[in-house]
N, C-alpha and C positions, 0 to 999 in steps of 0.2 A: 575507466572508472576513476572518479576523483576521490581521493582519500584525504580526509581532513582530521586534524586533532582539535578537540574542543574540551573545555572544562565545564563543570556543572554551571547551569544558568547562562551558558553561551549559546548562540543560535547560528543557524545556517539559513540563508535566503535562497529560495528556488524561484526564479522569475521575480515578479513584482508582488505576488500575493500568497506565497507559501513560505511559512516559517517553521523550521524544525529546531526545537530547543532541547538541550540536554537537561532533563529534570532531575535525574538521580543516577548515581553510579554506585553499585554494590557488588563487589567481587567481579565476576565476569559478566554481570548484567548491567545494561544501560537502559534507563527509562527515557523515552522521547516524548515530547509534547509536539503535536502537529497542528498548526493553524492553516487552514486552507478554505477556499470558498466552498459552499455546500454543493456546488456544481462539479467539484473535483472529488471523485471517489477515493477514499483512503482505506486500504485493507492491509493486513499482514499478508506476506507472500503466500503462505499456505492456504489462507482463506481465498485469496485472489485466484489461485490455481484451482481450488475446488469449485469456485463460481464458473471458471472457464470450462472445466470438465462437464459440469452440469449443463451449461449452455450448449456445448458440443453434443452432448447426449440428446438433449431436447431437439436440436436441429436435425440430428440423424433420425430420431423417431418420427419427426414431422415429414421428413423426406421419404421414409418407408411407407407411411400412411398415404402420402400423395401418389406414390407409385403402385399402390395396391389396387 
């Protein structure tokens, strides 16, 4: 894991087309702005995991139906 220190309004580049900008810092919370192509999905981790769980459940349900 790469760990970087940034100040408000400073950015981090990921590849050539993803920019993460520190928008605000309040106490223990940091607000990030993310610029990425629309073809790159961007989700909070907990949302991403929920999407993955739902996709897995859907795949399992489809497999059960196929074997019935």
